[in-house]
gemmi code that builds the backbone of each chain (N, CA, C; Angstrom):
import gemmi

chains = {
    "A": [
        ("VAL", (27.569, 10.255, -39.264), (26.532, 10.712, -38.435), (26.493, 11.146, -36.975)),
        ("GLU", (25.666, 11.625, -37.147), (25.887, 12.693, -35.368), (24.414, 11.836, -35.010)),
        ("LYS", (24.786, 12.027, -33.591), (22.951, 11.382, -33.204), (22.816, 12.411, -32.666)),
        ("SER", (21.073, 12.644, -32.313), (20.483, 13.864, -32.086), (20.684, 13.546, -31.041)),
        ("SER", (20.483, 12.369, -30.073), (20.560, 12.837, -28.669), (20.383, 11.208, -28.089)),
        ("GLU", (21.421, 11.106, -27.408), (22.090, 10.173, -27.015), (22.009, 9.563, -25.587)),
        ("LEU", (21.843, 7.929, -24.794), (21.242, 7.918, -23.739), (23.184, 7.806, -22.908)),
        ("PRO", (22.842, 8.358, -21.247), (23.887, 8.159, -20.650), (24.176, 6.357, -20.750)),
        ("LEU", (25.401, 6.420, -20.407), (25.619, 4.889, -20.111), (24.724, 3.878, -19.898)),
        ("ASP", (24.628, 4.017, -18.633), (24.235, 3.464, -17.815), (22.366, 3.402, -18.043)),
        ("ALA", (21.817, 4.145, -18.439), (20.487, 4.204, -18.204), (19.656, 3.078, -19.568)),
        ("LYS", (18.959, 2.595, -19.107), (18.428, 1.776, -19.974), (17.346, 2.544, -21.171)),
        ("SER", (17.051, 3.224, -21.001), (15.637, 4.109, -21.827), (15.332, 5.504, -21.673)),
        ("GLU", (15.076, 6.320, -22.787), (14.908, 7.638, -22.837), (13.438, 7.832, -22.786)),
        ("PHE", (13.351, 9.271, -21.829), (11.715, 9.369, -21.433), (10.530, 9.853, -22.562)),
        ("VAL", (9.843, 9.999, -23.013), (9.255, 9.892, -24.032), (7.851, 10.461, -23.599)),
        ("ASP", (6.851, 10.427, -22.639), (5.550, 10.941, -22.738), (5.406, 10.536, -20.879)),
        ("PHE", (4.219, 11.351, -20.139), (3.627, 11.054, -19.153), (2.949, 11.489, -18.868)),
        ("GLN", (2.223, 10.684, -18.575), (0.360, 11.043, -18.663), (-0.035, 10.112, -17.112)),
        ("TRP", (-1.333, 10.957, -16.513), (-1.744, 11.081, -15.189), (-2.857, 10.936, -15.204)),
        ("LYS", (-3.556, 9.999, -14.282), (-5.058, 10.639, -13.661), (-5.385, 10.715, -12.384)),
        ("LEU", (-5.879, 11.205, -11.940), (-6.605, 11.509, -10.450), (-7.555, 10.259, -10.077)),
        ("GLY", (-7.704, 10.014, -9.151), (-8.216, 8.188, -9.134), (-8.967, 8.826, -7.707)),
        ("LEU", (-10.111, 7.670, -8.004), (-11.367, 7.731, -6.275), (-11.345, 5.802, -5.693)),
        ("ALA", (-11.017, 4.879, -5.723), (-11.368, 3.767, -5.406), (-12.220, 3.959, -4.368)),
        ("ALA", (-14.064, 3.957, -4.791), (-14.582, 3.780, -3.904), (-14.912, 2.662, -3.016)),
        ("SER", (-15.018, 1.531, -3.774), (-15.341, 0.701, -3.332), (-14.967, -0.807, -3.401)),
        ("CYS", (-14.314, -2.100, -2.507), (-13.758, -3.294, -3.432), (-14.708, -4.758, -2.818)),
        ("ASP", (-14.173, -5.551, -2.668), (-15.053, -6.831, -2.684), (-14.431, -6.855, -0.961)),
        ("SER", (-13.110, -6.439, -0.512), (-13.001, -6.654, 1.073), (-13.257, -5.371, 1.669)),
        ("CYS", (-13.752, -4.359, 1.035), (-13.766, -3.028, 1.570), (-14.403, -2.257, 0.846)),
        ("ARG", (-16.418, -2.334, 1.605), (-17.483, -1.750, 1.305), (-16.581, -0.129, 1.032)),
        ("SER", (-16.299, 0.067, 2.513), (-16.235, 1.681, 2.046), (-14.608, 2.509, 2.059)),
        ("LEU", (-13.902, 2.059, 1.043), (-12.593, 1.655, 0.775), (-12.189, 3.302, 0.173)),
        ("LYS", (-13.068, 4.638, -0.109), (-12.454, 5.637, -0.208), (-10.656, 6.135, -0.827)),
        ("TYR", (-10.158, 5.816, -1.460), (-8.821, 5.669, -1.549), (-8.323, 6.633, -2.783)),
        ("PRO", (-7.981, 7.430, -2.530), (-8.079, 8.073, -3.752), (-6.031, 8.051, -3.795)),
        ("TYR", (-6.267, 7.911, -5.334), (-4.599, 7.851, -6.088), (-4.506, 8.319, -7.504)),
        ("VAL", (-2.718, 8.539, -7.297), (-2.843, 8.938, -8.808), (-2.158, 7.654, -9.567)),
        ("ALA", (-2.699, 7.661, -10.857), (-2.168, 6.735, -11.789), (-1.193, 7.485, -12.974)),
        ("VAL", (-0.166, 6.792, -13.159), (0.816, 7.179, -14.179), (0.860, 6.113, -15.494)),
        ("MET", (0.851, 6.783, -16.661), (1.462, 5.980, -17.586), (2.461, 6.685, -18.162)),
        ("LEU", (3.744, 5.916, -18.210), (5.376, 6.551, -18.846), (5.573, 5.610, -19.716)),
        ("LYS", (5.709, 6.591, -21.027), (6.495, 6.097, -22.158), (8.023, 6.402, -22.130)),
        ("VAL", (8.564, 5.238, -22.260), (10.186, 5.189, -23.267), (10.469, 4.632, -23.808)),
        ("ALA", (11.447, 4.762, -23.844), (12.309, 4.578, -25.410), (13.436, 3.985, -25.453)),
        ("ASP", (13.339, 2.751, -25.627), (15.322, 1.974, -25.380), (16.002, 2.123, -26.352)),
        ("HIS", (17.252, 1.532, -26.281), (18.223, 2.179, -27.100), (17.756, 1.582, -28.660)),
        ("SER", (16.928, 0.824, -29.006), (16.708, 0.899, -30.168), (15.326, 1.899, -30.906)),
        ("GLY", (15.234, 2.474, -30.324), (13.937, 3.466, -30.558), (12.594, 3.034, -30.016)),
        ("GLN", (12.520, 1.547, -29.368), (11.321, 0.996, -29.419), (10.691, 1.678, -28.260)),
        ("VAL", (9.630, 1.854, -28.202), (8.953, 2.453, -27.256), (7.981, 1.324, -26.166)),
        ("LYS", (7.989, 1.788, -25.015), (7.171, 0.853, -23.619), (6.078, 1.609, -22.935)),
        ("THR", (5.493, 1.134, -22.456), (4.457, 1.991, -21.326), (5.171, 0.956, -19.923)),
        ("LYS", (4.452, 2.018, -18.796), (5.219, 1.122, -17.750), (3.584, 2.441, -17.185)),
        ("SER", (2.785, 1.632, -16.515), (1.757, 1.895, -15.681), (1.825, 2.063, -14.119)),
        ("PHE", (1.734, 2.538, -13.247), (1.333, 2.304, -11.812), (1.026, 3.593, -11.146)),
        ("GLU", (0.442, 2.886, -9.761), (0.052, 3.807, -8.798), (0.515, 4.449, -7.940)),
        ("MET", (0.266, 5.642, -7.269), (0.936, 5.875, -6.279), (-0.666, 6.510, -4.874)),
        ("THR", (-0.284, 5.901, -3.915), (-0.989, 6.920, -2.822), (-0.607, 8.480, -3.173)),
        ("VAL", (-1.309, 9.629, -2.148), (-1.131, 10.732, -2.602), (0.038, 11.230, -1.930)),
        ("PRO", (0.484, 10.795, -0.474), (1.781, 10.469, 0.232), (2.874, 10.541, -0.709)),
        ("GLN", (2.402, 9.318, -1.723), (3.615, 8.851, -2.290), (3.396, 9.992, -3.615)),
        ("PHE", (2.776, 10.321, -4.046), (2.696, 11.191, -5.389), (3.345, 12.688, -4.775)),
        ("GLN", (3.074, 12.484, -3.271), (3.674, 13.850, -2.763), (4.972, 14.118, -2.999)),
        ("ASN", (5.832, 13.048, -2.750), (6.845, 12.602, -2.022), (7.676, 12.478, -3.605)),
        ("PHE", (7.392, 12.163, -4.818), (7.509, 12.166, -6.143), (7.703, 13.373, -6.503)),
        ("ASP", (6.194, 14.072, -6.616), (6.575, 15.457, -7.252), (7.700, 16.480, -6.399)),
        ("ARG", (7.889, 16.221, -5.003), (9.067, 16.687, -4.611), (9.958, 16.412, -4.680)),
        ("GLN", (10.386, 15.098, -5.155), (12.087, 14.589, -5.624), (12.283, 15.574, -7.090)),
        ("PHE", (11.008, 15.424, -7.325), (11.376, 16.661, -9.405), (11.518, 17.406, -9.127)),
        ("LYS", (10.949, 18.079, -8.083), (11.364, 19.737, -7.627), (13.034, 19.327, -7.733)),
        ("GLU", (13.548, 18.652, -6.849), (14.670, 18.743, -6.467), (15.385, 18.239, -7.167)),
        ("ILE", (15.153, 17.610, -8.765), (15.667, 17.491, -10.021), (15.948, 18.560, -10.648)),
        ("ALA", (14.529, 19.215, -10.710), (14.975, 20.727, -11.241), (15.709, 21.737, -10.734)),
        ("ALA", (15.671, 21.538, -9.614), (16.887, 22.414, -9.229), (18.244, 22.158, -8.928)),
        ("ALA", (18.574, 20.446, -8.866), (19.482, 20.620, -9.235), (20.321, 21.035, -10.636)),
        ("ILE", (19.128, 20.582, -11.526), (20.193, 21.278, -13.342), (19.455, 23.033, -13.290)),
        ("GLU", (18.979, 23.816, -12.514), (19.002, 24.642, -12.635), (20.230, 25.234, -11.612)),
        ("ALA", (20.552, 24.504, -10.802), (21.990, 24.943, -10.748), (23.425, 24.694, -11.134)),
        ("MET", (23.247, 23.829, -12.199), (24.326, 23.625, -13.371), (24.736, 24.737, -14.324)),
    ],
    "B": [
        ("MET", (-21.086, -24.647, 28.898), (-19.777, -23.789, 28.289), (-19.449, -22.962, 29.204)),
        ("ALA", (-17.965, -22.381, 28.813), (-16.818, -22.339, 29.291), (-17.089, -20.534, 29.239)),
        ("ALA", (-18.188, -20.172, 29.472), (-18.316, -18.691, 28.694), (-17.304, -17.666, 29.612)),
        ("GLY", (-17.165, -17.810, 30.809), (-16.709, -16.852, 31.565), (-14.663, -16.504, 30.618)),
        ("GLU", (-14.568, -18.052, 30.279), (-12.943, -18.191, 29.699), (-12.911, -17.797, 28.274)),
        ("LEU", (-14.315, -16.958, 27.820), (-14.135, -16.040, 26.332), (-14.715, -14.652, 26.623)),
        ("GLU", (-14.509, -14.210, 27.855), (-14.846, -12.835, 28.378), (-13.681, -12.168, 27.630)),
        ("GLY", (-13.533, -10.864, 27.948), (-12.469, -9.973, 27.275), (-11.364, -9.514, 27.500)),
        ("GLY", (-10.504, -8.910, 27.630), (-9.197, -8.905, 28.233), (-8.004, -9.049, 27.314)),
        ("LYS", (-6.904, -9.549, 27.609), (-5.961, -9.985, 27.073), (-5.985, -10.650, 26.568)),
        ("PRO", (-6.328, -12.057, 26.325), (-6.722, -12.862, 25.636), (-7.300, -12.318, 23.957)),
        ("LEU", (-8.617, -11.767, 24.393), (-9.179, -11.623, 23.090), (-8.514, -10.278, 22.367)),
        ("ASN", (-7.617, -9.146, 22.680), (-6.546, -8.400, 22.365), (-6.047, -9.021, 21.681)),
        ("GLY", (-5.266, -10.422, 21.741), (-4.205, -10.777, 20.997), (-5.168, -11.773, 20.638)),
        ("LEU", (-5.784, -12.135, 20.463), (-7.042, -12.746, 19.379), (-6.815, -11.987, 17.835)),
        ("LEU", (-7.566, -10.714, 18.816), (-8.335, -9.613, 17.343), (-6.506, -9.317, 16.798)),
        ("ASN", (-5.649, -9.226, 17.407), (-4.458, -8.989, 16.789), (-3.953, -9.969, 15.356)),
        ("ALA", (-4.234, -11.278, 16.173), (-4.425, -12.445, 15.314), (-4.427, -12.540, 14.007)),
        ("LEU", (-6.667, -12.638, 14.455), (-6.818, -12.052, 13.206), (-6.885, -11.093, 12.075)),
        ("ALA", (-6.455, -10.085, 12.583), (-5.870, -8.951, 11.499), (-4.228, -8.991, 10.921)),
        ("GLN", (-3.905, -9.896, 11.299), (-1.936, -10.423, 11.072), (-2.969, -11.180, 9.805)),
        ("ASP", (-3.996, -12.428, 9.919), (-4.058, -13.088, 9.079), (-5.035, -12.345, 7.970)),
        ("THR", (-6.392, -12.252, 8.568), (-7.055, -11.164, 7.420), (-7.033, -9.555, 6.478)),
        ("PHE", (-5.758, -9.109, 7.404), (-5.487, -7.548, 6.539), (-4.231, -8.140, 5.985)),
        ("HIS", (-3.484, -8.000, 7.120), (-1.633, -8.090, 6.604), (-1.537, -8.924, 5.979)),
        ("GLY", (-2.010, -10.150, 5.840), (-0.806, -11.714, 4.863), (-0.186, -12.136, 5.744)),
        ("HIS", (-0.356, -11.868, 7.357), (0.523, -12.910, 7.855), (0.751, -14.647, 7.692)),
        ("PRO", (1.484, -15.666, 7.301), (0.929, -16.924, 7.113), (0.892, -17.694, 8.560)),
        ("GLY", (-0.080, -18.917, 8.394), (0.833, -19.510, 9.344), (-0.081, -19.699, 10.533)),
        ("ILE", (-1.680, -18.581, 10.662), (-1.960, -18.308, 11.940), (-3.519, -19.502, 11.832)),
        ("THR", (-2.897, -20.366, 12.557), (-4.532, -21.694, 12.604), (-5.187, -21.363, 13.783)),
        ("GLU", (-6.857, -21.932, 13.746), (-7.635, -22.199, 14.905), (-6.649, -22.649, 15.621)),
        ("GLU", (-6.494, -23.648, 15.730), (-5.436, -24.462, 16.801), (-4.725, -23.712, 17.258)),
        ("LEU", (-3.834, -22.800, 16.501), (-2.385, -22.294, 17.363), (-3.241, -21.009, 17.989)),
        ("LEU", (-4.240, -20.298, 17.432), (-4.937, -19.276, 18.701), (-5.986, -20.054, 19.790)),
        ("ARG", (-6.228, -21.090, 19.434), (-6.925, -21.960, 20.631), (-5.785, -21.807, 21.874)),
        ("SER", (-4.869, -22.480, 21.390), (-3.826, -23.238, 22.251), (-2.939, -22.093, 22.973)),
        ("GLN", (-3.003, -20.646, 22.152), (-2.227, -20.222, 22.631), (-2.778, -18.936, 24.010)),
        ("LEU", (-3.891, -18.853, 23.743), (-4.735, -17.814, 24.032), (-5.949, -18.353, 24.688)),
        ("TYR", (-6.599, -19.537, 24.674), (-7.798, -19.542, 25.217), (-7.304, -21.296, 25.443)),
        ("PRO", (-6.461, -21.909, 26.230), (-6.085, -22.922, 26.255), (-7.523, -24.158, 26.556)),
        ("GLU", (-7.953, -23.598, 27.507), (-8.662, -23.550, 28.501), (-10.475, -24.367, 27.734)),
        ("VAL", (-10.558, -23.548, 26.734), (-11.636, -23.864, 25.815), (-11.468, -24.741, 24.857)),
        ("PRO", (-12.461, -25.806, 25.020), (-12.680, -26.704, 23.744), (-12.809, -26.249, 22.679)),
        ("PRO", (-12.173, -27.082, 21.273), (-12.580, -26.557, 20.453), (-13.298, -26.505, 19.564)),
        ("GLU", (-14.974, -27.328, 19.888), (-16.402, -26.481, 18.952), (-16.371, -25.588, 19.456)),
        ("GLU", (-16.306, -25.379, 20.981), (-16.640, -23.344, 21.355), (-15.878, -22.857, 20.664)),
        ("PHE", (-14.610, -23.540, 20.960), (-13.617, -22.107, 20.084), (-14.242, -21.376, 18.773)),
        ("ARG", (-14.329, -22.499, 17.706), (-14.546, -22.293, 16.493), (-15.706, -20.996, 16.432)),
        ("PRO", (-16.570, -21.495, 16.551), (-17.945, -20.250, 16.499), (-18.091, -18.895, 17.234)),
        ("PHE", (-16.790, -18.971, 18.292), (-16.742, -17.837, 18.971), (-14.987, -16.946, 18.141)),
        ("LEU", (-14.223, -17.473, 17.102), (-13.260, -17.282, 16.733), (-14.329, -16.501, 15.180)),
        ("ALA", (-15.049, -17.267, 14.871), (-15.894, -16.730, 13.436), (-16.256, -15.190, 13.838)),
        ("LYS", (-17.313, -15.712, 14.514), (-17.867, -14.004, 15.557), (-16.824, -13.033, 15.521)),
        ("MET", (-16.096, -13.562, 16.104), (-14.927, -12.307, 16.376), (-14.182, -11.784, 14.766)),
        ("ARG", (-14.310, -12.475, 14.309), (-13.799, -12.406, 12.978), (-14.431, -11.652, 12.019)),
        ("GLY", (-15.660, -12.002, 11.640), (-16.814, -11.220, 11.210), (-17.107, -10.035, 11.943)),
        ("ILE", (-16.876, -9.946, 12.777), (-17.292, -8.511, 14.027), (-15.903, -7.111, 13.463)),
        ("LEU", (-14.760, -8.675, 13.083), (-13.816, -7.279, 12.841), (-13.999, -6.660, 11.139)),
        ("LYS", (-14.145, -7.760, 10.458), (-14.132, -7.897, 8.499), (-15.411, -7.052, 9.023)),
        ("SER", (-16.147, -6.724, 9.196), (-17.431, -5.892, 9.159), (-16.977, -4.743, 10.029)),
        ("ILE", (-16.262, -4.248, 10.421), (-15.845, -3.102, 10.866), (-14.825, -2.221, 9.854)),
        ("ALA", (-13.933, -3.332, 9.462), (-12.703, -2.812, 8.582), (-13.540, -2.812, 7.103)),
        ("SER", (-14.699, -3.321, 6.721), (-15.000, -2.885, 5.662), (-15.540, -1.902, 5.290)),
        ("ALA", (-16.730, -1.514, 7.011), (-17.722, 0.082, 6.424), (-16.631, 1.249, 6.981)),
        ("ASP", (-15.036, 0.989, 7.603), (-14.306, 2.065, 7.528), (-15.356, 2.301, 8.466)),
        ("MET", (-15.378, 1.880, 9.652), (-16.652, 2.904, 10.594), (-15.598, 4.107, 11.794)),
        ("ASP", (-16.440, 4.982, 11.782), (-15.761, 5.654, 12.534), (-16.388, 6.129, 14.107)),
        ("PHE", (-15.942, 6.136, 14.608), (-15.961, 5.686, 16.306), (-17.485, 5.798, 16.825)),
        ("ASN", (-18.271, 6.689, 16.097), (-19.909, 6.995, 16.198), (-20.372, 5.748, 15.755)),
        ("GLN", (-20.507, 5.190, 14.830), (-20.788, 4.028, 13.749), (-20.245, 2.869, 14.573)),
        ("LEU", (-18.792, 2.329, 15.335), (-18.285, 1.669, 16.227), (-19.452, 0.959, 17.384)),
        ("GLU", (-19.162, 2.409, 17.835), (-20.410, 2.310, 19.267), (-21.710, 1.845, 18.676)),
        ("ALA", (-22.377, 2.742, 18.102), (-23.605, 2.289, 17.646), (-23.823, 0.570, 17.334)),
        ("PHE", (-22.863, -0.134, 16.464), (-22.599, -1.368, 16.337), (-22.161, -2.355, 16.929)),
        ("LEU", (-21.052, -2.151, 18.203), (-20.785, -2.967, 19.059), (-22.273, -2.687, 19.940)),
        ("THR", (-22.709, -1.830, 20.338), (-23.897, -1.865, 21.417), (-25.103, -2.817, 20.747)),
        ("ALA", (-25.172, -2.685, 19.240), (-26.432, -3.889, 18.799), (-26.094, -5.255, 18.596)),
        ("GLN", (-24.823, -5.277, 18.942), (-23.908, -6.617, 18.726), (-24.034, -7.389, 20.556)),
        ("THR", (-23.884, -6.030, 21.265), (-24.291, -6.667, 22.834), (-25.722, -7.084, 22.829)),
        ("LYS", (-26.729, -6.363, 22.147), (-28.185, -7.026, 22.455), (-28.828, -8.289, 21.587)),
        ("LYS", (-27.813, -8.325, 20.593), (-28.245, -9.837, 19.926), (-28.232, -10.706, 20.394)),
        ("GLN", (-29.340, -11.776, 20.323), (-29.358, -13.415, 20.501), (-27.714, -14.039, 20.420)),
        ("GLY", (-26.844, -14.168, 21.337), (-25.639, -15.480, 21.158), (-24.424, -14.275, 20.100)),
        ("GLY", (-24.803, -12.483, 20.872), (-23.833, -11.390, 20.189), (-22.742, -11.400, 21.134)),
        ("ILE", (-21.934, -10.245, 21.712), (-21.114, -10.261, 22.420), (-21.388, -9.666, 23.876)),
        ("THR", (-20.344, -9.930, 25.085), (-20.804, -8.960, 25.883), (-20.123, -7.585, 25.938)),
        ("SER", (-20.619, -6.825, 27.256), (-19.914, -5.333, 26.786), (-18.517, -5.449, 27.002)),
        ("ASP", (-17.579, -6.497, 27.909), (-16.177, -6.574, 27.908), (-15.948, -6.668, 26.942)),
        ("GLN", (-16.488, -7.408, 26.244), (-15.505, -7.975, 24.650), (-15.993, -6.443, 23.813)),
        ("ALA", (-17.079, -6.004, 23.723), (-16.981, -4.968, 22.567), (-15.807, -3.628, 22.839)),
        ("ALA", (-15.633, -3.827, 24.549), (-14.625, -2.519, 24.600), (-13.996, -2.852, 24.601)),
        ("VAL", (-13.087, -3.909, 24.269), (-11.639, -4.753, 23.900), (-11.833, -4.202, 22.472)),
        ("ILE", (-12.717, -5.215, 21.812), (-13.119, -4.887, 20.227), (-12.468, -3.175, 19.764)),
        ("SER", (-13.547, -2.250, 20.665), (-13.639, -0.586, 20.396), (-12.249, -0.322, 20.377)),
        ("LYS", (-11.333, -0.387, 21.378), (-9.950, -0.015, 21.624), (-8.996, -0.754, 20.640)),
        ("PHE", (-9.311, -1.793, 20.546), (-8.697, -2.623, 19.443), (-8.949, -1.721, 17.902)),
        ("TRP", (-9.751, -1.529, 17.474), (-10.162, -0.858, 16.040), (-9.364, 0.654, 16.586)),
        ("LYS", (-9.882, 1.772, 17.371), (-9.025, 2.867, 17.439), (-7.794, 3.095, 17.556)),
        ("SER", (-6.895, 1.858, 17.692), (-5.399, 1.785, 17.753), (-4.821, 0.903, 16.226)),
        ("HIS", (-6.034, 0.483, 15.596), (-5.072, -0.351, 14.662), (-5.765, 0.026, 13.546)),
        ("LYS", (-6.953, 1.059, 13.512), (-7.521, 1.248, 12.181), (-7.043, 1.928, 11.346)),
        ("THR", (-5.760, 2.588, 11.438), (-4.708, 3.601, 10.407), (-4.026, 2.201, 9.508)),
        ("LYS", (-3.820, 1.188, 10.358), (-2.248, 0.266, 9.823), (-3.808, -0.702, 8.932)),
        ("ILE", (-5.040, -0.932, 9.431), (-5.524, -1.931, 8.597), (-6.022, -1.495, 7.526)),
        ("ARG", (-6.767, -0.426, 7.396), (-6.826, 0.857, 6.369), (-6.149, 0.677, 5.099)),
        ("GLU", (-4.629, 0.967, 5.256), (-3.716, 1.008, 4.793), (-3.490, -0.334, 4.036)),
        ("SER", (-3.794, -1.514, 4.514), (-3.896, -2.937, 4.146), (-4.434, -3.409, 3.285)),
        ("LEU", (-5.836, -2.426, 3.279), (-7.036, -3.133, 2.830), (-6.554, -2.126, 1.127)),
        ("MET", (-6.403, -1.076, 1.181), (-5.836, -0.295, 0.610), (-4.878, -1.085, -0.550)),
        ("ASN", (-4.012, -0.976, -0.289), (-2.826, -2.453, -0.804), (-3.012, -3.088, -1.361)),
        ("GLN", (-4.516, -4.086, -0.761), (-4.518, -4.960, -0.913), (-5.718, -4.931, -2.679)),
        ("SER", (-6.235, -3.731, -2.987), (-7.228, -3.286, -3.862), (-6.247, -2.522, -4.708)),
        ("ARG", (-4.863, -2.328, -4.543), (-4.179, -2.051, -5.588), (-3.557, -3.176, -6.792)),
        ("TRP", (-4.196, -2.966, -7.725), (-3.777, -3.948, -8.706), (-2.920, -3.696, -9.858)),
        ("ASN", (-2.410, -2.430, -10.286), (-1.198, -1.922, -10.664), (-0.411, -1.886, -10.238)),
        ("SER", (0.806, -1.737, -10.408), (1.962, -1.686, -9.709), (2.441, -0.872, -8.950)),
        ("GLY", (3.436, -0.434, -7.703), (2.988, 0.508, -7.171), (4.570, 1.311, -7.182)),
        ("LEU", (4.557, 2.265, -6.586), (5.788, 2.649, -6.508), (6.689, 2.584, -5.389)),
        ("ARG", (7.653, 2.017, -5.269), (8.511, 1.331, -4.458), (9.307, 2.070, -4.332)),
        ("GLY", (10.469, 2.907, -4.949), (11.124, 3.858, -4.656), (11.525, 4.543, -5.676)),
        ("LEU", (12.202, 5.637, -5.761), (12.420, 6.635, -6.803), (14.239, 6.727, -6.385)),
        ("SER", (14.822, 6.554, -7.573), (16.436, 7.184, -7.192), (16.575, 8.470, -8.350)),
        ("TRP", (17.292, 9.293, -8.161), (17.772, 10.075, -9.190), (19.371, 10.032, -9.084)),
        ("ARG", (19.714, 10.582, -10.449), (21.263, 11.172, -10.470), (21.139, 12.250, -11.304)),
        ("VAL", (21.358, 13.693, -11.966), (21.971, 14.438, -12.601), (23.254, 14.678, -13.227)),
        ("ASP", (23.394, 13.783, -14.238), (24.806, 14.114, -14.819), (25.151, 15.605, -15.826)),
        ("GLY", (25.917, 16.084, -15.808), (26.608, 17.306, -16.588), (27.113, 17.103, -17.073)),
        ("LYS", (26.851, 16.753, -18.475), (27.775, 16.241, -19.993), (28.070, 17.425, -20.618)),
        ("SER", (29.799, 16.872, -20.820), (30.303, 17.758, -21.212), (31.164, 17.910, -23.025)),
        ("GLN", (31.306, 16.195, -23.410), (31.361, 16.015, -24.542), (31.654, 15.016, -24.397)),
        ("SER", (31.064, 14.036, -26.067), (31.071, 12.660, -25.918), (31.456, 12.261, -27.651)),
        ("ARG", (31.583, 11.066, -27.497), (32.354, 10.547, -29.308), (31.546, 11.449, -29.918)),
        ("HIS", (30.253, 10.772, -30.154), (29.521, 11.966, -31.330), (28.829, 13.116, -31.354)),
        ("SER", (29.026, 13.327, -30.410), (28.316, 15.366, -30.130), (29.483, 15.816, -29.583)),
        ("ALA", (29.707, 17.226, -29.446), (30.615, 18.080, -28.676), (29.293, 19.083, -27.987)),
        ("GLN", (28.461, 18.335, -27.219), (27.807, 19.177, -26.341), (28.285, 20.088, -25.648)),
        ("ILE", (28.294, 20.529, -24.912), (28.699, 21.379, -23.495), (27.513, 21.747, -22.828)),
        ("HIS", (27.931, 21.006, -21.149), (27.065, 21.745, -20.243), (25.560, 21.326, -20.300)),
        ("THR", (25.282, 20.248, -21.067), (23.811, 19.197, -21.374), (23.657, 18.565, -20.067)),
        ("PRO", (22.604, 19.012, -18.980), (22.696, 18.058, -18.113), (21.103, 17.642, -18.649)),
        ("VAL", (21.775, 16.443, -17.895), (20.759, 14.721, -17.860), (20.456, 14.584, -16.324)),
        ("ALA", (19.127, 14.082, -16.656), (18.569, 13.415, -15.276), (17.677, 11.917, -15.197)),
        ("ILE", (18.926, 11.039, -14.330), (18.716, 9.450, -14.711), (17.683, 9.548, -13.685)),
        ("ILE", (16.472, 8.844, -14.022), (15.926, 8.597, -12.966), (15.531, 6.621, -12.774)),
        ("GLU", (15.752, 6.405, -11.778), (15.546, 4.956, -11.671), (14.329, 4.510, -10.531)),
        ("LEU", (13.177, 4.219, -11.446), (11.684, 3.645, -10.513), (11.444, 2.532, -10.289)),
        ("GLU", (11.146, 2.264, -8.834), (11.257, 0.943, -8.419), (9.746, 0.451, -8.932)),
        ("LEU", (9.188, -0.318, -9.419), (8.181, -1.027, -8.960), (7.765, -1.711, -9.009)),
        ("GLY", (6.477, -2.108, -8.534), (6.211, -3.584, -8.465), (4.642, -3.907, -7.790)),
        ("LYS", (4.127, -4.902, -8.012), (2.988, -5.285, -7.259), (3.138, -5.256, -5.976)),
        ("TYR", (2.426, -5.057, -5.333), (2.059, -5.390, -3.563), (2.533, -6.470, -3.581)),
        ("GLY", (3.777, -6.840, -2.752), (4.577, -7.403, -2.305), (5.717, -8.488, -3.477)),
        ("GLN", (5.784, -7.363, -4.737), (6.979, -7.486, -5.480), (7.656, -6.836, -5.892)),
        ("MET", (8.741, -6.941, -6.553), (9.601, -5.720, -6.686), (9.872, -5.580, -7.955)),
        ("GLY", (10.369, -4.808, -9.096), (10.547, -4.719, -10.540), (11.325, -2.859, -10.796)),
        ("CYS", (11.880, -3.283, -11.237), (12.773, -1.714, -11.766), (12.304, -0.665, -13.305)),
        ("LEU", (12.322, 0.274, -13.515), (12.410, 1.136, -14.264), (13.661, 2.069, -14.524)),
        ("ARG", (14.120, 1.930, -15.243), (15.529, 3.024, -15.147), (15.493, 4.227, -16.562)),
        ("GLY", (15.312, 5.238, -16.061), (14.884, 5.880, -17.903), (16.048, 7.534, -17.607)),
        ("SER", (15.918, 8.183, -18.553), (17.001, 9.609, -18.667), (15.762, 10.354, -19.233)),
        ("GLN", (16.151, 11.471, -18.808), (16.082, 12.621, -19.444), (16.482, 13.823, -19.529)),
        ("GLU", (16.932, 14.111, -20.872), (17.909, 15.569, -21.042), (16.803, 16.621, -21.248)),
        ("ALA", (17.870, 17.553, -19.953), (17.192, 18.921, -19.401), (17.411, 19.777, -21.047)),
        ("LYS", (15.669, 20.393, -21.191), (15.734, 21.096, -22.277), (16.425, 22.668, -21.613)),
        ("PRO", (17.123, 23.559, -22.713), (17.438, 24.454, -22.381), (16.601, 25.571, -21.925)),
    ],
}
model = gemmi.Model(1)
for chain_id, residues in chains.items():
    chain = gemmi.Chain(chain_id)
    for i, (resn, *xyz) in enumerate(residues, 1):
        res = gemmi.Residue()
        res.name, res.seqid = resn, gemmi.SeqId(i, " ")
        for name, pos in zip(("N", "CA", "C"), xyz):
            atom = gemmi.Atom()
            atom.name, atom.element = name, gemmi.Element(name[0])
            atom.pos, atom.b_iso = gemmi.Position(*pos), 0.0
            res.add_atom(atom)
        chain.add_residue(res)
    model.add_chain(chain)
structure = gemmi.Structure()
structure.add_model(model)
structure.setup_entities()
């Protein structure tokens, strides 16, 4: 039976979905005036058995800008092939 | 009271540095006795304790409000006019300290407020598949991305792949 997709041998999971939100942490117990913008990401990946897992994480704005730049580099590398 | 020994200058700057390390940057092992013996050895412990508490309180107030320089000057001026407040020399040292350490302290406060995992690193590779055992795909690029996630102070990895759509 031909598989419709298969994972590279060293990848644990396959990308399924990516959701994001842009938030602003206004205040917290140790800092009344926090004013901290962040990008929160919810990533869905499927393992070899097809089980879907979600991972969530946060990035500061500079981290997100680096994240964005890296994905543009990936896209450029794929285009060049 | 050895008030003269609690004046501003190098020992106060050192004290503020140590307080910042302890309060914001999570540096362990900074005790009251260590600070007193290293920076104010002539001051008895019963005088040093309230002085340390006062400086810690001032630093926390400034950091919590993320004071700009106008707010800082107004705040410190008010502290110099208070009963049992600070001297103008001490105010000058605190002001200089906040101006040079504000960014780093703010960054630590932001990190402390992050309860989700953070992105600690990202690496990637693009593979160009030509053929495999189960399929005869030719030239299907695949991007493999490794995300290092972790809570502030911890490490963890997530690795996934995404086939590029033609």
